[in-house]
C-alpha positions in Angstrom: 216.0 120.9 -95.1 216.7 124.0 -93.2 215.8 124.1 -89.5 215.9 126.9 -87.1 214.7 128.5 -84.1 212.4 131.5 -84.8 209.7 134.0 -83.6 205.9 132.6 -84.7 205.3 136.3 -85.5 208.4 136.6 -88.0 206.9 133.8 -90.2 203.3 134.8 -90.1 203.6 138.3 -90.8 206.2 137.5 -94.4 205.0 139.4 -97.1 203.3 137.5 -99.8 203.1 133.8 -98.2 200.3 131.7 -97.9 200.1 129.0 -95.9 198.5 125.6 -97.8 196.7 123.3 -95.4 196.9 120.1 -98.2 194.2 117.8 -98.9 195.6 114.5 -97.2 196.0 116.4 -94.2 193.3 115.7 -91.5 190.5 118.1 -90.8 191.4 120.9 -88.2 190.4 118.8 -85.1 191.2 121.3 -82.2 188.7 121.8 -79.6 187.9 124.6 -77.3 190.0 122.7 -74.7 193.2 122.4 -76.4 192.3 126.2 -77.5 191.9 127.1 -74.0 195.5 125.8 -72.8 197.2 127.8 -75.6 195.6 130.8 -74.6 196.5 130.4 -70.9 199.9 130.1 -72.7 200.2 133.1 -74.4 198.6 135.4 -72.0 201.4 133.6 -69.2 204.2 134.5 -71.9 202.8 138.3 -72.0 202.2 138.8 -68.4 205.5 137.3 -66.9 207.2 138.6 -70.0 209.2 135.4 -71.1 209.3 133.3 -74.6 206.9 130.2 -74.8 208.0 127.6 -77.0 205.0 125.9 -79.2 206.5 123.0 -80.8 207.5 122.8 -84.8 206.5 124.0 -88.2 207.2 122.2 -91.1 206.4 123.2 -94.4 207.5 122.5 -98.1 208.4 125.6 -99.6 207.7 124.7 -103.5 209.5 128.1 -104.9 207.1 130.1 -106.8 207.9 132.8 -108.9 208.9 135.6 -107.7 206.1 138.2 -108.6 203.6 135.6 -107.4 202.3 134.2 -103.9 204.8 132.3 -102.1 202.9 128.9 -101.0 204.2 127.0 -98.2 202.6 123.7 -97.7 202.1 122.9 -94.4 203.2 119.1 -93.3 203.2 119.7 -89.6 201.4 122.1 -87.4 198.1 123.0 -89.0 196.4 122.9 -85.7 199.0 125.5 -83.6 198.8 127.8 -86.7 195.0 127.6 -87.6 194.4 128.4 -83.7 196.9 131.4 -84.3 195.7 132.9 -86.9 192.2 132.8 -85.1 193.5 134.5 -82.3 194.6 137.3 -84.5 191.2 137.1 -85.7 189.6 137.9 -83.3 191.9 140.7 -82.0 191.5 142.5 -85.5 187.7 142.4 -84.7 188.4 143.5 -81.3 190.4 146.9 -82.7 187.8 147.7 -84.9 185.2 147.6 -82.2 187.7 149.7 -80.2 188.0 151.9 -83.1 192.1 151.2 -83.0 192.5 152.1 -86.7 196.3 151.8 -86.4 196.2 148.2 -84.5 193.4 147.2 -86.7 195.5 147.5 -89.6 198.9 145.9 -88.4 197.2 143.2 -87.4 194.8 142.8 -90.8 197.9 143.9 -93.2 200.9 141.7 -91.1 199.0 138.6 -89.8 195.8 138.0 -91.9 196.1 139.2 -95.7 198.4 139.2 -98.2 198.1 143.4 -99.2 199.4 143.1 -102.6 197.8 139.6 -103.9 196.5 139.7 -107.4 193.4 137.4 -106.3 190.9 136.4 -103.8 192.3 133.1 -103.4 195.8 134.5 -102.9 194.4 137.2 -100.1 193.9 135.6 -96.8 196.9 134.3 -95.8 195.7 131.2 -94.6 194.2 128.4 -96.8 192.4 125.7 -94.9 191.0 122.5 -96.4 187.8 123.1 -98.1 185.0 123.5 -95.6 187.4 125.0 -93.3 188.3 127.3 -95.9 184.8 128.5 -96.4 184.4 128.8 -92.2 187.2 131.1 -92.2 186.0 133.3 -94.7 182.3 133.3 -93.1 184.2 134.8 -90.2 186.1 137.6 -92.4 182.9 138.4 -93.8 180.8 138.3 -90.7 178.7 135.8 -92.4 176.7 133.0 -90.7 178.1 129.6 -91.1 175.1 126.8 -90.8 177.6 123.6 -90.8 179.5 122.1 -87.7 183.1 123.3 -87.8 185.4 123.7 -85.0 187.0 126.6 -86.9 184.2 128.4 -86.2 183.4 126.8 -82.4 186.8 127.8 -81.4 186.7 131.5 -82.4 183.7 132.1 -80.8 185.6 130.8 -77.7 188.3 133.5 -78.6 185.3 136.5 -78.6 184.7 135.2 -75.3 187.6 135.4 -73.7 189.1 138.3 -75.5 188.3 141.5 -74.8 189.5 145.0 -74.2 190.7 144.1 -70.6 193.4 141.7 -71.4 193.9 141.6 -75.4 196.7 143.9 -74.9 198.7 140.8 -72.7 197.7 138.6 -75.7 199.5 140.5 -78.1 202.4 140.5 -76.2 202.6 137.1 -75.6 202.1 136.3 -79.4 205.4 138.4 -79.3 206.7 135.7 -77.2 205.9 132.5 -79.5 209.1 130.8 -80.7 208.8 127.7 -82.6 211.1 125.4 -84.8 211.1 126.6 -88.3 212.0 123.6 -90.5 211.5 124.5 -94.4 211.9 121.4 -97.1 212.5 121.2 -100.4 210.4 119.1 -102.3 213.4 118.0 -104.8 215.8 117.3 -101.8 214.2 116.3 -98.9 211.3 113.2 -98.1 208.2 115.3 -96.7 206.5 112.0 -96.1 210.0 110.0 -94.3 209.7 113.7 -91.9 206.3 113.8 -91.4 206.6 110.5 -89.7 209.1 111.1 -87.2 207.3 114.2 -85.8 204.8 113.6 -83.0 204.3 117.2 -81.6 200.8 117.8 -82.7 199.2 116.1 -79.2 196.1 114.1 -81.4 197.7 111.0 -82.9 197.0 110.1 -86.7 195.5 107.2 -87.5 196.8 104.8 -89.8 194.4 105.7 -92.8 196.0 109.4 -91.9 199.2 108.0 -92.5 198.4 106.2 -95.2 196.5 108.9 -97.1 199.3 110.9 -96.3 201.6 108.9 -98.0 199.5 108.7 -101.1 199.0 112.4 -101.4 202.3 113.5 -100.4 204.0 112.0 -103.6 202.1 114.2 -105.6 201.9 118.2 -106.9 199.0 120.1 -105.5 197.4 119.9 -108.8 197.5 116.1 -108.9 196.1 115.8 -104.6 193.6 117.9 -105.4 192.6 115.5 -108.5 193.2 112.7 -106.4 191.7 113.6 -103.1 188.0 115.2 -105.0 188.0 112.2 -107.2 189.2 109.4 -105.1 190.1 109.3 -101.4 187.1 111.5 -100.5 184.9 109.0 -101.9 186.5 106.4 -99.6 186.5 108.4 -96.5 182.7 109.2 -96.6 181.7 105.4 -97.9 184.3 104.4 -94.8 182.0 105.8 -91.9 179.6 104.0 -89.9 176.8 106.9 -90.1 174.7 105.4 -87.0 178.5 106.0 -84.7 179.3 109.0 -86.9 183.2 107.0 -86.6 185.7 107.3 -89.1 186.6 103.5 -90.5 189.1 104.3 -93.1 192.0 102.3 -91.5 189.5 99.6 -91.0 188.7 99.4 -93.8 191.7 99.0 -95.6 192.7 96.7 -92.9 190.0 94.5 -94.2 191.0 94.9 -97.5 194.2 94.2 -97.2 192.9 90.8 -95.2 190.9 90.2 -98.3 193.8 90.5 -100.8 196.3 88.9 -99.4 194.7 86.3 -96.5 196.7 88.0 -93.8 195.8 90.3 -91.3 197.9 93.4 -90.7 198.5 94.2 -87.4 196.2 97.1 -86.1 199.2 99.3 -85.0 201.2 98.3 -88.2 198.5 98.8 -91.2 200.4 101.8 -92.7 204.0 99.9 -92.3 202.5 96.7 -94.2 200.5 98.9 -96.6 204.1 100.6 -97.9 205.3 97.3 -98.2 202.7 96.0 -100.2 201.9 99.2 -102.5 205.2 101.0 -103.7 203.4 103.9 -105.1 205.6 106.4 -106.7 203.0 108.3 -109.6 200.3 109.2 -110.8 199.3 105.9 -112.6 200.0 103.8 -110.0 198.0 105.2 -107.5 195.0 106.0 -109.7 195.1 101.9 -110.0 195.3 101.3 -106.7 192.6 103.6 -106.1 190.1 102.4 -108.3 190.0 98.9 -106.3 190.1 100.6 -103.2 187.3 103.0 -104.1 184.9 100.1 -105.2 185.6 97.9 -102.4 184.6 101.4 -100.2 181.3 100.8 -101.6 180.8 97.5 -100.4 182.4 98.4 -97.1 179.8 100.9 -97.1 176.7 98.5 -97.0 178.5 96.3 -94.1 179.1 99.5 -92.1 175.9 100.9 -93.1 173.1 98.4 -94.0 170.1 100.7 -94.6 172.4 102.0 -97.7 171.6 98.7 -99.3 169.2 99.3 -102.1 167.7 95.4 -101.7 165.7 95.6 -98.7 166.5 91.6 -97.8 170.0 91.9 -98.0 169.9 95.5 -96.3 168.2 93.3 -93.1 170.8 90.4 -93.1 173.3 92.7 -93.4 171.9 94.3 -90.0 172.1 91.0 -88.3 175.3 90.7 -89.2 176.3 94.0 -87.8 173.9 93.6 -84.1 176.0 90.4 -83.2 179.1 92.4 -84.0 181.0 90.3 -86.3 183.2 92.5 -88.0 186.3 90.2 -88.7 183.8 88.8 -91.1 183.9 91.8 -93.4 187.1 91.1 -95.7 184.9 87.7 -96.8 182.1 89.9 -97.3 183.7 92.4 -99.1 185.0 89.6 -101.7 181.3 88.1 -101.5 179.8 91.6 -102.4 181.7 92.0 -105.3 180.8 88.7 -106.8 177.6 89.3 -106.2 178.0 93.2 -108.2 180.0 91.2 -110.9 177.0 88.8 -111.0 179.0 85.8 -109.9 176.3 84.9 -107.7 172.7 85.9 -107.8 170.6 87.5 -105.0 169.5 84.1 -103.8 172.9 82.9 -102.7 174.2 86.0 -101.3 171.0 85.8 -99.1 172.0 82.5 -98.3 175.2 83.5 -97.5 174.7 85.8 -94.9 172.1 83.4 -93.5 174.9 80.4 -93.0 177.6 83.0 -91.6 174.9 84.9 -89.2 174.0 80.8 -88.0 177.8 80.0 -87.9 178.5 82.9 -86.0 176.0 83.0 -83.5 175.8 79.9 -82.5 179.3 79.8 -82.0 178.8 82.6 -79.7 176.3 80.8 -78.0 178.6 77.7 -77.5 181.2 80.0 -75.9 183.7 78.9 -78.7 186.9 80.4 -79.0 186.1 84.0 -80.9 189.6 84.9 -81.9 189.6 81.9 -83.4 187.3 83.7 -86.3 190.3 85.8 -87.5 191.9 83.2 -89.0 188.7 81.5 -90.5 187.2 85.1 -91.6 190.8 85.4 -93.4 191.3 82.9 -95.9 187.3 81.9 -96.0 186.8 83.1 -99.5 189.7 81.3 -100.8 187.6 78.0 -100.1 185.1 78.6 -102.1 184.8 76.7 -105.3 183.5 79.0 -108.0 182.0 75.5 -109.7 179.9 75.0 -106.6 179.6 78.1 -105.0 177.1 78.1 -101.7 177.7 74.4 -101.1 181.6 74.6 -101.1 181.3 76.9 -98.8 178.5 75.3 -96.0 180.6 72.2 -96.7 184.1 73.6 -95.8 182.4 75.4 -92.4 181.2 71.8 -91.5 184.6 70.5 -92.0 186.5 72.7 -89.5 187.0 71.4 -85.8 188.5 72.3 -82.2 188.1 75.8 -82.0 187.2 76.4 -85.8 184.1 74.4 -85.6 180.5 75.1 -86.7 178.2 73.7 -83.4 175.7 71.2 -84.4 172.2 70.9 -83.0 173.4 68.7 -79.7 175.8 71.1 -78.9 173.3 74.1 -79.3 170.9 72.1 -77.5 172.8 71.1 -74.4 174.4 74.5 -74.3 171.1 76.5 -74.0 169.4 74.5 -71.3 172.1 76.2 -68.8 173.4 78.8 -70.3 173.4 82.1 -68.6 172.0 84.2 -71.5 170.6 87.3 -69.3 174.3 88.1 -68.1 176.2 86.6 -70.8 175.1 88.9 -74.1 174.6 92.9 -74.1 171.3 93.9 -74.3 171.6 94.6 -78.3 172.3 90.9 -78.7 170.0 90.0 -76.3 167.1 91.7 -78.1 168.7 90.2 -81.4 168.1 86.8 -80.0 164.2 87.5 -79.1 163.7 89.4 -82.2 164.6 86.7 -84.7 162.9 84.0 -82.5 159.6 86.3 -82.6 160.2 86.5 -86.4 160.8 82.7 -86.7 161.2 82.3 -90.5 158.6 85.0 -91.4 160.0 88.1 -93.4 158.3 90.5 -90.9 160.5 92.4 -88.9 160.2 93.0 -84.9 162.5 95.4 -83.5 162.0 94.7 -79.9 165.4 97.3 -79.4 163.0 100.3 -80.8 160.4 99.7 -78.6 159.3 99.6 -74.8 159.2 95.8 -75.0 162.0 94.4 -71.8 163.8 91.0 -71.2 161.4 89.6 -68.6 162.6 86.8 -66.2 159.6 84.3 -65.6 160.3 83.0 -62.9 161.8 86.4 -60.9 165.0 87.2 -59.5 163.7 88.3 -56.0 160.5 86.0 -56.2 157.8 86.7 -53.7 157.1 84.4 -50.5 154.1 82.7 -52.7 157.0 81.4 -54.9 158.7 79.4 -52.1 155.1 78.1 -51.0 154.1 76.6 -54.4 157.4 74.7 -55.1 159.3 71.7 -53.6 162.7 72.8 -51.9 164.6 70.9 -54.7 162.3 72.6 -57.4 162.6 76.2 -56.0 166.5 75.7 -56.3 166.5 74.5 -60.0 164.7 77.3 -60.6 166.6 79.7 -59.0 169.9 78.0 -61.2 168.1 78.5 -64.3 166.7 81.8 -63.4 168.5 83.2 -66.4 167.9 80.5 -69.0 166.5 80.9 -72.5 163.5 79.1 -70.8 162.8 81.4 -67.9 163.3 84.7 -70.0 160.5 86.7 -72.5 159.8 89.9 -73.8 157.6 92.3 -72.3 156.3 95.8 -72.3 155.3 95.9 -68.4 158.4 94.2 -66.9 158.8 96.8 -64.1 154.5 96.2 -63.3 155.3 92.0 -63.5 158.5 92.2 -61.5 158.6 89.3 -58.8 154.6 88.9 -58.7 153.8 85.1 -59.2 153.0 83.8 -62.5 149.4 83.8 -62.2 149.1 87.5 -61.7 151.9 88.2 -64.1 149.3 85.8 -66.6 146.5 87.6 -65.9 147.5 91.1 -65.0 145.1 93.7 -66.6 145.0 97.5 -65.8 142.6 99.7 -67.7 143.8 97.8 -70.8 147.5 99.3 -70.7 149.2 97.6 -68.5 148.6 93.8 -69.6 150.1 90.0 -69.1 150.8 87.1 -70.8 147.4 86.2 -71.3 147.3 89.6 -73.3 150.2 89.2 -75.3 150.2 89.0 -79.4 154.0 88.0 -79.3 154.8 84.1 -80.5 157.0 83.8 -77.6 154.5 84.3 -75.0 151.4 82.0 -76.8 152.9 79.1 -74.9 152.7 80.9 -71.3 148.7 81.8 -72.3 148.4 78.2 -72.1 149.3 77.1 -68.6 148.5 77.9 -65.1 151.6 77.3 -63.0 155.7 77.6 -63.8 157.8 75.1 -62.7 160.7 73.1 -64.1 158.0 70.8 -66.3 156.5 73.9 -67.8 160.4 75.4 -67.9 161.5 72.1 -70.0 158.2 72.2 -72.4 158.9 76.0 -73.4 162.8 75.2 -73.8 161.8 72.5 -76.2 159.6 74.9 -78.3 161.8 77.4 -78.3 164.9 75.6 -79.1 163.0 74.1 -82.1 162.5 77.5 -83.5 166.1 78.3 -82.9 167.5 75.7 -84.9 165.1 76.2 -87.7 166.4 79.8 -87.1 170.3 79.7 -86.8 170.3 76.8 -89.2 173.5 74.1 -89.6 173.6 73.1 -92.9 171.9 69.8 -93.6 175.2 67.8 -94.4 176.0 64.0 -93.7 179.8 64.6 -92.0 180.9 61.2 -92.8 180.7 61.7 -96.3 183.1 65.1 -95.7 186.6 64.4 -96.7 188.3 65.8 -93.6 191.6 65.7 -94.5 191.2 69.3 -95.9 190.2 70.6 -92.7 193.0 72.0 -90.3 191.7 69.5 -87.6 194.6 69.0 -85.3 195.2 72.7 -85.1 194.8 73.7 -81.5 194.4 77.2 -80.0 196.6 78.4 -77.9 193.7 79.8 -75.4 192.5 76.1 -75.4 195.5 74.3 -75.1 196.1 72.4 -72.0 199.1 72.1 -69.8 202.0 72.4 -71.9 204.9 70.5 -69.7 206.6 68.3 -71.3 205.1 68.6 -74.6 206.6 69.3 -77.9 205.0 71.4 -80.6 205.2 70.5 -84.4 204.6 73.7 -85.6 203.0 77.1 -85.1 201.0 79.3 -86.6 201.5 82.7 -85.5 200.3 85.8 -87.2 199.2 83.9 -90.3 202.5 82.0 -90.7 203.1 78.8 -90.3 207.0 78.5 -88.4 208.0 74.7 -87.8 211.9 75.7 -85.8 209.3 76.3 -82.5 209.5 73.2 -81.3 208.7 74.0 -77.5 206.7 76.5 -75.0 210.2 77.8 -73.7 211.1 78.8 -77.4 207.5 79.8 -78.2 208.0 82.2 -75.1 211.0 83.9 -76.4 209.9 84.2 -79.8 206.7 85.9 -78.7 208.3 88.1 -76.5 211.2 89.3 -78.7 208.0 89.8 -81.5 206.3 92.3 -79.4 208.9 93.5 -77.9 210.0 95.0 -81.5 206.7 95.9 -82.1 206.1 98.6 -79.1 209.2 98.7 -76.9 208.1 101.0 -74.5 205.2 98.9 -73.2 207.3 96.7 -71.5 208.9 99.0 -69.2 205.2 99.8 -67.7 205.1 98.9 -64.0 202.5 96.4 -65.2 204.6 94.3 -67.6 207.4 95.0 -65.3 205.7 92.7 -62.7 204.9 90.1 -65.2 208.1 89.6 -67.2 211.3 91.2 -65.9 213.5 93.0 -68.3 216.6 94.6 -67.4 220.0 95.9 -68.6 221.9 93.9 -66.3 221.3 90.0 -66.9 222.8 89.7 -63.0 219.8 91.3 -61.4 217.8 88.1 -63.2 217.3 84.5 -61.3 217.6 82.8 -64.1 221.5 81.6 -65.7 220.0 81.7 -69.4 218.0 85.3 -69.5 216.6 85.8 -73.1 218.0 88.2 -74.9 215.9 90.3 -76.8 217.8 92.9 -78.3 221.4 93.9 -78.1 221.1 95.9 -74.9 218.4 94.1 -73.0 217.6 90.8 -71.4 214.3 89.3 -70.1 213.8 87.2 -67.4 213.5 83.3 -68.2 213.1 81.3 -64.7 209.2 80.5 -65.4 207.4 77.2 -65.2 206.2 75.8 -68.6 202.8 76.7 -67.4 203.6 80.2 -66.9 205.1 80.6 -69.7 202.3 79.7 -71.3 200.1 82.0 -69.4 202.7 84.7 -70.4 202.6 84.3 -74.1 198.6 84.2 -73.6 198.7 86.9 -71.6 201.0 89.2 -74.6 198.9 87.7 -77.4 195.6 89.5 -75.6 197.8 92.9 -74.8 198.6 93.2 -78.1 195.3 92.5 -80.0 196.9 89.4 -82.0 194.3 88.1 -84.4 
């Protein structure tokens, strides 16, 4: 590696060079916001006649033949280099408009093109990735480019900002830009390792970006094009949530690795754990791995975008899974989808499995069962399936689960729903999902209240008019108030604002020009009972609850299994989530399961606190020196500053406070687990 400080212009205006943005690089992501900052820095450098440092540009020199164009493969610095070229392109166009031939030719021949290139492909000095390259060429040619492109947006910004009044100071500023020129030799240096150590772009790379670079950086340019075009581009397209227009590659690889190894990678260490699992050194190994990843990306695409599943019944049920936001089930469904694709299971079994998981998850949500436990359940759930008894073995296993892993039965659901504040406990999407499914019952007709004018309506209002109180006893009125947000008091209406705080009979009988109508005129099953009554009180609320709960337990079904006949020894009945454990004072631990691994040596809360603290400190040292963290757990180089006689040595330099009660340590353990997103 050669590194030296240099003028940026000296690099760009070298003869017969081309800056290649390799396919493994992320897209050109700079927006007008970043361009504005850079342009202001350039203006200031020119106006004040002082140098301005813009960071490093790292590239691999592939030593092209002396007679050809020298390719410099950009490892780091794409965003700044591309933006500088766009500025020069604007200055070139401006010089043409001003008929300054000397300036026009100087910019064009020094900073934009290779004058003596043998081919058109080698002529422009910057060669971005495919779509960006098309956008850049369209600017050169003055052609219209219809697709969304940051290249086009940023050039248009420079076109507005750089004019005949300020271009000279910008030219002066460009002469003042300096950078660290880092030239790598592929035979002697490890571009990937150097790339990982750099953090100068200002836009953090995702775990998926790092993995893509890790795979492709090991290949020559031709192999990179092949792997990217035949595998990675396909994976990136599949691993995208189309409704959110969001890249989900990092999540996909995490879920894929979870499915393969029954262990959940830490969200911030997906790349590190990927490297540990996959030692990729040649094209054959890369293809072997990517074949599998590409196949599973097809299934992942349908989990993210159920509309892409051609089977309508499966598509509808997967949409429900997505609506209730149970992404932790994706590793499990990846394996199930493969079995369905390989005809290990048929369509009917696949549909039953989706129904089972939907019921399992939604019943747990209704009963407020600790949600983090589901990560562990779905991590290894596929491995519990007996292929000779596929569906039944899955059903039985889920029914065996106890404590925080349990599948809430009908009695638990009924008792919870009687009192649960449905209105505030759920976001709008989940509330509409609940009432959609209740309305549908066991039928296949799809009702989607979220895409209509329907809203959640309180039968007994949140702010009732005086007549409500006059028609109820004080005790009944208070009881109604306490259950105002319960499922029995909620319904669906397209006239929520008109019904609002009215009396029950007004809500039932309202009919304004056959447009704004009350319950009496509703075509919905969920309002059928309300048509038959003329009062709303605790008795009627109880009757309606019984109707709704019957449909609930027949919609989100509990498996028809006699629990006493199940051998409970195979389930982890005695394991308790730390978030549901009671006061730990004086208690011993048999073992812990942390990050998917069973550890026997930690026998009490004090040792667990030390273990968890060291673990997360090694994951993210900087996080422990924030004001918030220091107020909870003091960490210092000088152990005399601590209250304890026995501080925790978290590394060779720092010590942590240890003078806490078992209860306080328990709280801090849970705080750390939640803060760092432990699964």
